[in-house]
N, C-alpha and C positions, 0 to 999 in steps of 0.2 A: 498378474504381473509379478507381484512380490513373492508368491508363493514358487512361482517358477524360479525365481532366484534361491529362495531356500532350499528348493530340491537340488540345484547344481551348485549352491555356493553358501552352504548353511553356516561355515565358520568364517566367512568374510564380514567385514566390519560395516556394519548397516548405518550406524549412528555412532557418533563422536560429540560428546559434550563435557566441558571442563575436565578434558583430558582423559575421560572414561569412554571405553569402547564397548558398542553393544552389537553381538552379531546379528546375522539376518535370522538365525535361529532362535535366538533370545527376544528378539522384538517379535518376531511371530508367535511365539509361545503366550507372550504378555497380550497380543492382539486377539488370540484364540479365546483366551480366557475371558477378556472384557467383551468381546462379541457374544458370547455365550449369555452373560449378563444381560446386554442390550435386547438379546432375541427373546429373553423370559420377559422384559419389559415391553414387548411388542414390536421391536425395531424389525422393519421388513422392507420389500420393495415399495416404493412412492411414499414411503414415511420419512419425515426429516429428523434428524437429531442435530441440536445446537452444541457446539464446542467452545466453550470460554475458556481457552488457557493462552498464557504467553506462549513465546517460542520455548518448546521443551520438548524431552522425548515422550512425556504424556500425550502431547498433541499429535504427533507422528503415529502413535500407537492408538490413539482415539480415532483417527481417520481411517486406518487399516481396519480397526474393528467394526466400524460403521460399515464400510464398504463389503466385509464379510458376511453382514446380515442382509445385504442387499438393499439397504437404505441409504440415503442422501445426507450429506453433512453440511451443516451452515456453520461457517466460522464467526465467532463474536469477540471482538476485541473487549476483554474486561475494563480497559482503560477508556472507553468511550464513553461519553455522558450518558447519564442514565435514562434520559428522555429518548436518546436514539437507540440504544439497546432495547428498551421497551418497547419502542415501535418495531425494530425488527422481529422481536419474539412474538408480538402480537399479529404482524403481518404474516409471518411466514407459519405461524402455529406449529412447531416443532412438537415431535411427540414428548421430548424431555430435554433437559440441557445437562450435558455431561461437563465437569468442571473440576477444580481443586478447591480445598476448604479457604485458600486466601483469597480467591477471585469469587467464590460463592457469596462471601459477606457484600460484596459491592454490587451484586447483579439485583435488577428489580424483581418484584414478584411475578409470577407467570407459572410456566410449566414445571413440572416435577424437576428437581436437581438430582444429580448423583455426583457427590464429590469423591474423585477417585481414590484420594488419600485419605478418607473417612475410615477409621479402623474397622467398622462394620461392614462397610463395602469391601475393603482389602481381604477381611476374613472371607466374605462370601465369595469374590473372585477366585480365591486361592482354592476353593472347592471345584471349581469347574475343569474340566478337561484342557490340556494344551495342544491337544491334536488339532488339524484342520477341521474346519466344519465341512458338513456336506455342502456341495456346490449349490447356491441358490440361483435358480434359472430367472435371468432378467433381461429384457431386451435391450440391445444396443442404445436404442432411444429412450431408455429409462433414465430416471434423474440421478444423477451422480452428485451434484452439490449445487449449493445456490450461495452466491455473494451479492452483497447489496452494494451498490454504487450509487454515486451522488444523483439527485432528481432535480430535473429543472424546475418542478412544481414546488420545492421545498419538501418533497416526500422521497427518502432513499427508495430505490428500487431494486428488487430481488431479481438477479439473472439466473434463470434454471439451466444448468448445463448438464448435458448426456454423457453417458459412458462412452459412446461412440467418439465424441470430441475429446474426451480425456485419453483414449487409446492413442487417437491420432497425433494429438500433442507430445505425449511421451515418446513416441518412435521417433518423430521428426526432430525434437529437441536433442534426444540422445545422439542422433546421427549427425546432426550440423555442428553439435558442440564438439564431437570425437571424444565421447566419454567411454571409459573401460572400468573394469574391477579396481584398478589402481587410481583412479580419479577420486577427487576430495572436493565436493560441491557446498560452498556456503549456504547456509539458510539466511540470507539477509534480509528478505520481505517479512513483515509481519503476518503470522497466519491469516490475518482477515484481510489480506489482498491478494489478489489471485496469482501474482508473481511466484507466491509460495507454492502454488500447484505445479508451477514449471520446475521448480528447484526439486520437489518432492518426486515428480512423476519421472523426469529425466533420470535422477540419480538412481530409481529402482529398477526402471527399464534397463539400465546398463551394469547394474549390480556394484555401483560405486558407493562412497561413504557420504553421509549427509553430515556436515559440520554444523552443530549448533552453537552459536556463539553465547556468550555471557549476556544478561539483560542490562546492555549498555546502548548508549547512541553511537551506531556503527557510522563514523565519518572520521577522515583525517588519521591522525597517528593511531587511534583507537582501532580503525578498520584494519590498517596496515598491520598493526600488532597481532590482530586475530588471525589474519591470513598466513602472515610468517609462521607465527608460533604454532599454529594448527595444521600446517601443510597443506592449505588450500590450494588447489589447482584450477579450479572453475568458479566463476562468480558471473552472477546477474545483476547489474546496478543500475540505477538511473545516473544519467551523465553527471549530475553535480556531485555525487557520491565519488564516481570514479576521479572526476576532477580534484577532488581533495586528497587524492593519493600521489605517491610518488612512484613510478615503476622500480626504481632503485631499492625500494624498500621492501618489494615483494618479489625477488627475483625468481621465486618458485611457482608464479601464477602462469599457467598455461594459456588460459582462455578468459576473456573479457567480454561479455556480452552487455552493451547498453540498450536500454528501452524505458519508455515511459515519457520521454520528451525529446525535442531536437537535440541531436549531437553535432557540436561544431567540428569544424576542419582541424582546430589547434588540439582539441582531444585526441582525433585521429593520429596527428602527427606526433603527439605525446606516447601513445599507447601501441600503435600498430607494428612497430618495430621490437616492441619488448614481450607482446603475447598476441595469441590468435585473437583478434579484436572483430566482433560482429555487431551490427546495428540490426535491432529487431524491433517490430511493431505488432501490434495486435490489439482489439478491444476484448473486454470480457466477454461480449455476446458473441465472439468467435473463439472461444475457449483460449483466452489469455493471449496466444500469438497467431498471427497470419502470415506476416512476411519475415525475410531474414536475408541479409546480405551474405555475400561471400565473405571470407577474412579481407579486412580493410587494408588499403595501403595508401601511402601519399599524406597528403594534408589538406584536400578538399572537403566540403561539406558532403556527408555521405547520404545516399538514398536509403530508403527505409527497407529496401531489398526487394525481392520478388517472393511469390506464394511459396510457402512451404508445400510439401507433399499433403494432397488430400484438400487443398484449398484452392479455390477459383478467385482471382481478382478482376473486377470489371471497372473501368474508368468511364463514366456515363455523363452525357450532357443532361439538360433539364427535361429532355424527351426520352430519356433512357435509350440514347443511341451511344454505341461506343465512340470514343473520341480518338483521334488520330495522335500518333506518337508526339509529346511534346505539348500537346494542348490540353489545358487543365479540364478536370471534372469531378464529380463525388465518386468516390471509392464505395463500390459495393462489393461484399463478399459472400461467397457460397463454398458448400462443400461439406466436408465431414464435420469441421469444427463449429458448425452453427448451433447455438443454444436453442432450447424450446421457444423462449421468449422471457417475458416478464412474469414473474409469479404473482397470479392472480390480477394481472393488468392486461386484460384482452386487447382492449382498444390501443394501449401504448403498443403492445406486441404487433398488432395488424399494421400500425402505421411505420414500423421499422423494420419487420420482417416482410417482405413483400414477394410476390411471386416472380420467380427467375422466367424473364422472356427468351431466354437462350438455352433453356433446358425443356426437355420435352417429357419429363417424367413428373411435373407438378411440385418440383422443389422450389424452395425458397431463397431468397439472398436478403443479406443485412446491409441496411443503409447507413454507413458509418458517419456520415456528417463531415467527413474529412475531404479536402481538397487536394487532389494529387494530379500528376502527370506522369505518363509512363515514356521510359526511355525505349530506344530501339531494341535495347536487350532485354527488355521485360522488367527492369528495376524501376521502381516507383519513387518520385521524388515529392516530398510533403510540403504542402504551401498554406495549411492553416486549416481553419474550422469554417463551416457554414453557419454556426450557431454561437451560444455563449458558452460552449463547454471548452475548458482547458485542461492541459496537462502542465502541472506544476510540481516540479521536484519528483516526478514518478507517479503522482497521484493524479486521477481523474476527478474534476471538480466541475459541477455545474453551477455558475454563478448565480443563477436564479434560486439554488437552495442557500446560498450564503445570504442573498438579498431577504429571504423569507425569514431567516432567523433573526436579521437585523432588524426588520421593520416590525416583528412582533414584540419588540421593546415597547411599552405603552406610551414612551415619549417620542417615538418616532413616527412620521407621517408616511415617508415614502424613502428607499434607500435604493442605490445602484452600486453594484460591485464591480470593479474592473481589475485587470492585472496590469500594472505599471513597471516599468524598467526605467526609473529616473537615473540609475547609475549602472554602468555595464555588469551584466551577469548577475544583476540585483532584482529579479523578478519577485514582486510581492502582490498580494491582494489588497486593494485599498477600498474601502466602503465611503461612499458619500450619503449624506443623510439630509433630509428636510425634516427638523424638529416638528413635533404637534404643537399647535398653539399654545404659546405661552410655556413651552418646555424648553429646556436647555441641558440635554444629557452629557455627561462628560465621556470622553474617549474610554475611560476606565470602566464606567459603568456599561457601556456599550460591548466592550471587549468581554467583560465578565458574563453579561448576557448571552452573547454569542456561544461563548465557551461552553455554555450550559446544554447547546443543542448541537454544536458542530463538534468533529474531530478538530485536534490540535492545528492540523495542517490546513484546515479550511477557515479558521479564525482569522479575519481581516487584519494585517498590521498596523494599519492605520485608518482613522476615521474623519473624514472632513465635514464639518458642519457645512451646510450650504442654504442661502436665502431662496435660490430658485435653480434648477437644472439648465444648463446651456441647451439650446435647440439649434437644429438645422433649418434653413428656409422652408423645408417642406413640414417642419414641425416635429420631427423626431429628435431623441437624445443626439446630442453631439458629444460623443464620448472623447473625441480628440481635444475638446475644448475644457474638459474637467482639468481643474488646476491640480498642480503637485501639491502633495501634503506640505504644509509648514513644519519644518524642523529647525530646532536650536537648541540651545543651552537649557537644561533643566532649571525650574526656579529655584531660588535660594532655600537651603534647608540645612537641618543640624548636620554636624560633622560625624563621622563614623565613630561608634563606641565600642567596638570590640574588634578582634582579629578576622572575623568572619566578614563583617561589615568593611573593614579595611580591603580585604581582598576582593569583594565585588565592586568596591568604588575604583579600585585599580584596573580591574578588567573593564569595566565601563570606559574609563577614562582613556584606556588604550585603544578601545574600539571606536569611540567616538572623540577624536581630536578636536580640542577645542570647547568641549562642553564642560560646564560646570558640574561635578558630579558630588552628590551628596548622599547622606543615608535615605533620603526620601525621594532620590531620582528614580524615574520610571524608564525601564528597559525601552518601551515601544515609544514613550514621549521623545526619548534621545534619538529615534531613528530606527530602531531595531526591527526586525522581522523573524520569520520562523527558522530561516537557515542562519541569521547571526545568532539565535538563540543556541544552536547546535556549537558554535564556537564558544561561548559563555559557558555552556555545559563542559566542552573539552578542558578550557583552561581552569574551570574550578576544579574538575577531576584530578588534573595534575598537580594540584595543590592539596589534594587529600579531601575535597568536599564533593559530596554527591546531591545533585538536583534532577529533576525530571523535566521534560518539555512542558508538560501541562503545568507544572509550578512556574514556569515563567509566563505562560499563558494567564493563569489565574492570579498570581501575586508576583507581579513584575517589578517591583521596587527592591532597591538594594536591601533595606531593612528586612523586609519579608523573605528574600531569597537566602539571606545570612541566616535568620532563624530556622528555617526549613533544613538549609545544610548543616546547622548545628545540631538540629534534633536527628538527623539521619546519621550523622557521625556517632552520637550518643547511643543510638541504637545498635548501630554496628559494634561500637566497643562492648556492649551489655552482652550481645549475642556470639562474641568471638569466644572461642575455647580458652581454658584458662592456662 
């Protein structure tokens, strides 16, 4: 797909980062050389190469290089907790890890690492030919990539996706988004999430430009600025990110695709007249996207759309019979996009990828666990889940994995995780814990412990100690009776002692009206969550200070954040050109 664009559009802009444009020809040259190095190290069909990069041109080149060898890639976020990265690498058993020097130091031990910016590697790669490699013959059902998703048992699971699914996704997305060589697609998603695959393949299928943003939290004014200044025409965003922008701030935006969680009618009303707005849905097991709407109009809650080309949607009852229009049932997916299953998890694969009773060719369908109903025109309305899996701000989360991380703390006997919305549009994960006998773990201790196992978006925003869990008359957990987290002013503490502490105290005071904020105040104890953390980051950035989401998770006090921001500022000043 990429080489076809090189042949017809060699000088066209393939990547744009920090205002620097790379042509299709230049990216192809780099990928060819790197592919030859990988091939010499044993990369080939059914082998896996892990890629540990942030958003960068290097990540895109690495994906293409792996594909050129016929191997499959496994994206790994170097910012993930070390235990999680170690599990992914030991579970997938990649041939090697391709990374850069900055990320290499944060990775746990395991497979051989190749840092693409190591001088010795740079010198070796430069010796190889930049011409296209001989075509490696692989089956359409060969492994293209593996992405890990949250697991209900506490173990992430690797979804094994095929080339057939990847090709189907690329064509469907490019067509539905009306992409062409003049389009500029924002790489919003982290490479470790499969929305990145949509952005990448749709761009290259149509000969468009992939715009790689700076390493910043993309929300609100920061997101608006990137879209406007870089001439972005197409974006794929979770609804919460779309809601943080004003259409007036991005007049050049032509197409907005929202996906990952429910889209409200208010959001449609705001955007549908400003851009081509599409609501999309799909699990990783069906190669990212299974359904899309036509361009939305009006202000009603939209459906999740109808099947894209190559995908079949069934709405079935408990006996696997098709339901009538308007009647709820579980959504099953079949067709080109189905993944092979879960890497090394045959029993789990067999339970979710089942025989398709409506096909005569022995093919399978995927049981999504999503409750939907079908309209007369074939569009699907979403009604929730049949299990404890959730989508929160675009991320797929198994609450069982959150519970497993919390209960692994030695002072916790039992834990239950739920998603609460105690204030409008403020959904967050709350963990309820039964302490072990004689123990009294603090919320800070539990949060720091959970952050050692979970990505930042899965760490509970609040921890509620319980004497006992409420039960229904039948003896089951009564989730509806779980109390709201108690929130209130922070305890007294010392006054801010420097300019950075004064700034964070001011930010917290503005966000948590009525709270007594001191240098020792804790963001989460004041009522913060991962979405409000983005607001803190944005406000701090406007004042010239930089902190990361993980900094807030791990060190959420005013005092600690001020110290981190001051260190980051000093580092930036030292590295700035004279």
